[in-house]
C-alpha positions as CSV (number, residue, x, y, z in Angstrom):
1,M,2.3,-7.3,-10.5
2,T,1.2,-4.9,-7.8
3,A,2.2,-1.3,-8.4
4,I,4.3,0.1,-5.5
5,A,5.2,3.6,-4.7
6,V,7.3,4.9,-1.7
7,T,7.0,8.4,-0.1
8,I,10.0,9.8,1.6
9,A,8.7,12.9,3.4
10,G,7.6,14.5,6.7
11,S,4.6,13.3,8.7
12,D,1.6,15.6,9.2
13,S,-0.1,14.9,12.5
14,G,-3.3,16.6,11.2
15,G,-3.5,14.0,8.4
16,G,-4.0,16.4,5.5
17,A,-0.5,16.7,4.0
18,G,2.9,15.0,4.0
19,I,3.2,11.2,4.4
20,Q,-0.5,10.9,5.3
21,A,-1.7,12.7,2.1
22,D,0.8,10.7,0.0
23,L,-0.4,7.3,1.3
24,K,-4.1,8.3,0.9
25,T,-3.3,9.4,-2.7
26,F,-1.5,6.1,-3.5
27,S,-4.4,4.1,-2.1
28,A,-7.1,6.2,-3.9
29,L,-5.2,5.6,-7.2
30,G,-4.8,1.9,-6.9
31,V,-1.1,1.8,-5.8
32,Y,0.4,0.1,-2.7
33,G,2.2,2.8,-0.6
34,A,5.2,2.4,1.7
35,S,6.9,5.2,3.5
36,V,10.2,6.6,4.9
37,I,9.5,9.3,7.5
38,A,12.1,12.0,7.3
39,A,10.6,14.4,9.8
40,L,7.8,14.7,12.3
41,T,5.6,17.8,12.5
42,A,3.1,18.9,15.1
43,Q,0.6,20.3,12.6
44,N,-3.1,20.9,12.0
45,T,-5.2,22.9,9.5
46,V,-4.2,26.1,11.3
47,G,-0.4,25.8,11.2
48,V,2.8,24.0,12.2
49,T,3.8,24.3,15.9
50,A,6.9,22.1,16.0
51,I,9.2,20.1,13.7
52,H,11.3,17.1,14.9
53,D,14.0,15.9,12.4
54,V,14.5,12.1,12.1
55,P,18.2,11.3,12.4
56,E,19.8,10.6,9.1
57,D,20.9,7.1,10.1
58,F,17.3,6.1,11.0
59,V,16.2,7.5,7.6
60,T,18.8,5.3,6.0
61,A,17.6,2.3,8.0
62,Q,14.0,2.9,6.8
63,I,15.2,3.2,3.2
64,D,17.1,0.0,3.4
65,A,14.2,-1.9,5.1
66,V,11.8,-0.8,2.4
67,F,13.8,-0.9,-0.8
68,S,15.6,-4.2,0.0
69,D,12.3,-6.0,0.2
70,L,9.8,-4.2,-2.0
71,P,10.1,-3.9,-5.8
72,V,9.4,-0.2,-5.9
73,N,8.1,1.3,-9.1
74,A,8.2,5.0,-8.2
75,V,9.3,7.3,-5.4
76,K,7.9,10.6,-4.2
77,I,10.1,12.9,-2.1
78,G,8.6,15.6,0.0
79,M,9.7,17.5,3.1
80,L,13.4,17.0,3.9
81,S,14.4,19.6,6.5
82,N,18.2,19.4,6.8
83,P,21.2,18.7,4.6
84,A,22.2,15.4,6.3
85,V,18.9,13.8,5.6
86,I,18.9,15.1,2.0
87,R,22.3,13.4,1.5
88,A,21.1,10.2,3.1
89,V,18.1,10.1,0.7
90,A,20.3,10.8,-2.3
91,A,22.6,7.9,-1.3
92,G,19.6,5.6,-0.9
93,L,18.3,6.5,-4.4
94,D,21.7,5.6,-5.8
95,R,22.0,2.4,-3.8
96,Y,18.7,1.0,-5.1
97,G,18.9,2.5,-8.6
98,Q,15.7,4.5,-8.3
99,K,15.0,6.6,-11.4
100,A,11.2,7.3,-11.4
101,V,11.6,9.9,-8.7
102,V,9.2,12.9,-8.2
103,L,10.7,15.6,-6.0
104,D,8.3,18.0,-4.4
105,P,10.6,20.7,-2.9
106,V,8.4,21.4,0.1
107,M,9.5,24.7,1.6
108,V,6.4,26.4,3.0
109,A,3.2,24.9,4.4
110,T,-0.2,26.2,3.2
111,S,-0.4,28.0,6.5
112,G,2.7,30.0,5.6
113,D,5.1,28.1,8.1
114,V,8.6,27.6,6.8
115,L,9.4,23.8,6.5
116,L,12.8,23.9,4.8
117,R,15.7,25.8,6.3
118,E,17.8,28.0,4.1
119,E,21.0,26.0,4.4
120,A,19.1,22.9,3.1
121,V,18.0,24.5,-0.2
122,A,21.4,24.3,-1.8
123,T,21.8,20.7,-0.8
124,L,18.4,19.8,-2.2
125,I,19.4,21.4,-5.5
126,S,22.9,19.8,-5.8
127,D,22.0,16.4,-4.5
128,L,18.5,15.7,-5.5
129,F,17.6,17.7,-8.6
130,P,19.9,15.6,-10.8
131,R,18.5,12.4,-9.3
132,A,14.8,13.2,-9.9
133,L,12.8,12.5,-13.0
134,L,10.6,15.5,-12.1
135,V,10.8,18.5,-9.7
136,T,7.4,20.1,-8.8
137,P,7.8,23.5,-7.2
138,N,4.8,25.9,-6.7
139,L,5.2,29.5,-7.7
140,R,6.6,30.6,-4.3
141,E,9.0,27.6,-4.2
142,A,10.3,28.3,-7.7
143,A,11.0,31.9,-6.7
144,R,12.9,30.8,-3.6
145,I,15.0,28.2,-5.5
146,L,16.0,31.0,-7.9
147,H,16.3,33.8,-5.3
148,G,13.9,35.8,-7.5
149,E,10.4,37.2,-7.6
150,T,7.2,35.1,-7.8
151,A,6.2,34.5,-11.4
152,E,3.0,36.5,-12.3
153,D,2.3,35.3,-15.8
154,E,3.0,32.4,-18.1
155,T,6.0,34.0,-19.7
156,S,7.7,34.3,-16.3
157,M,6.8,30.7,-15.4
158,E,8.5,29.6,-18.6
159,R,11.6,31.6,-17.8
160,Q,11.8,30.2,-14.3
161,A,11.3,26.6,-15.6
162,D,14.3,27.1,-17.9
163,A,16.4,28.4,-15.0
164,I,15.5,25.4,-12.8
165,L,16.4,23.1,-15.6
166,A,19.7,24.8,-15.8
167,L,20.3,23.9,-12.1
168,G,20.4,20.2,-13.1
169,A,16.7,19.2,-13.1
170,H,15.7,16.8,-15.9
171,A,12.1,18.1,-15.9
172,V,10.2,20.6,-13.9
173,L,6.5,21.1,-13.2
174,I,5.8,24.7,-12.0
175,K,2.4,24.7,-10.4
176,G,0.2,27.7,-10.8
177,G,-2.3,26.9,-8.1
178,H,-1.2,30.0,-6.1
179,G,-1.6,32.3,-9.0
180,E,-4.6,34.4,-10.1
181,G,-7.2,34.1,-12.8
182,P,-10.0,31.6,-13.7
183,E,-7.6,28.7,-14.4
184,A,-5.0,26.9,-12.4
185,S,-2.3,26.4,-15.0
186,D,0.8,24.2,-14.5
187,L,3.8,24.1,-16.8
188,L,5.8,21.0,-17.5
189,A,9.2,21.7,-19.1
190,T,11.8,19.0,-19.9
191,E,15.6,19.2,-20.6
192,E,14.8,18.1,-24.2
193,G,13.0,21.4,-24.7
194,A,9.4,20.1,-24.5
195,R,6.7,22.4,-23.0
196,H,3.3,21.2,-21.9
197,W,0.6,23.2,-20.1
198,F,-2.0,21.5,-17.9
199,R,-5.1,23.6,-17.1
200,A,-8.1,23.2,-14.9
201,P,-10.8,25.6,-13.5
202,R,-9.7,27.4,-10.4
203,I,-11.9,26.2,-7.5
204,D,-13.0,28.7,-4.8
205,T,-12.4,26.9,-1.5
206,V,-10.2,27.3,1.6
207,N,-9.6,23.6,1.7
208,T,-6.3,23.4,0.0
209,H,-4.1,21.8,2.7
210,G,-1.9,19.2,1.1
211,T,-2.5,20.1,-2.5
212,G,1.2,20.0,-3.5
213,C,1.8,16.7,-1.7
214,T,-1.2,15.2,-3.3
215,L,-0.3,16.3,-6.8
216,S,3.3,15.0,-6.6
217,S,2.2,11.7,-5.0
218,A,-0.5,11.3,-7.7
219,I,2.2,11.8,-10.4
220,A,4.3,9.1,-8.7
221,A,1.3,6.8,-8.6
222,G,0.8,7.3,-12.3
223,L,4.5,6.5,-13.0
224,A,4.2,3.4,-10.7
225,R,1.3,2.3,-12.9
226,G,3.4,2.5,-16.0
227,K,2.3,5.9,-17.4
228,S,4.7,8.2,-19.2
229,L,5.6,11.4,-17.5
230,I,3.1,13.5,-19.5
231,E,0.4,10.9,-18.9
232,A,1.2,10.8,-15.2
233,V,1.0,14.6,-14.8
234,D,-2.3,14.7,-16.7
235,F,-3.7,11.9,-14.6
236,A,-2.6,13.6,-11.4
237,K,-3.9,17.0,-12.4
238,A,-7.4,15.5,-13.0
239,Y,-7.3,13.6,-9.7
240,L,-6.3,16.7,-7.7
241,T,-8.9,18.9,-9.4
242,G,-11.6,16.4,-8.4
243,A,-10.2,16.2,-4.8
244,I,-10.3,20.0,-4.5
245,A,-13.7,20.3,-6.0
246,A,-15.0,17.7,-3.4
247,S,-13.2,19.2,-0.4
248,D,-16.1,21.1,0.9
249,R,-17.9,17.8,1.5
250,L,-15.5,17.4,4.4
251,T,-15.6,19.4,7.7
252,I,-12.1,19.1,9.0
253,G,-10.4,21.7,11.4
254,K,-10.6,25.4,11.8
255,G,-8.2,26.5,9.1
256,H,-7.3,25.3,5.6
257,G,-8.9,21.9,5.5
258,P,-7.6,19.0,3.4
259,V,-8.6,18.0,-0.1
260,H,-10.9,15.0,-0.4
261,H,-8.6,12.2,-1.3
262,F,-11.4,9.6,-1.5
263,Y,-14.0,11.6,-3.3
264,E,-14.6,8.8,-5.7
265,W,-15.1,6.2,-2.9
266,W,-16.9,7.9,0.0
């Protein structure tokens, strides 16, 4: 049977993040990708200049079109910019019984532009955290979710992971890519009390646009292919590390260029 994953997220007109990065990742990892576009962005490697929300009834129509026809194995959720769309997505997950859900709480672009309005954060937590198998905030997103300071060491990351689990998440992967030091270390914590660290050498490059989208969609791809959660995270971490390491082979844009999704193929 063909492994199928669906991304529910915003579109990146520059092609490096969002829906575009997700579909590239699915394809690179041998998974058929479908999509539900929840927002449109005017965006490139330098920044985001405009955001257009897709009406919630049209998001619902896309969900019904995709999930009523395709036997979906996993779902990745990215940028959802307003409460009405978040509620529509939550209802769709319930309607089609989706459990293998990876939620990337996209709040700020690599350029620093804010993508999730403050009033939407509470709805994201209340309506989607309990419905997701895994939530994947980076250090800055974890701090915003908890209204606290950005974690600066592994002990702080563990404390914040416990706090996010207490908000209703079943498992959380706090991504350390924005931290310091020679390694990029990510912490997976589950509601059962398990703790797993995933480490890779930190790569010196400015081409980091779409890293969070790529990691979460790679995890969804792993789940769609039948991997366990730990296996899927390990699989995704290895893929993203390779894509970042190969990113300087590409010359894309004037700012933070994308990772190289097809580094094993091109």
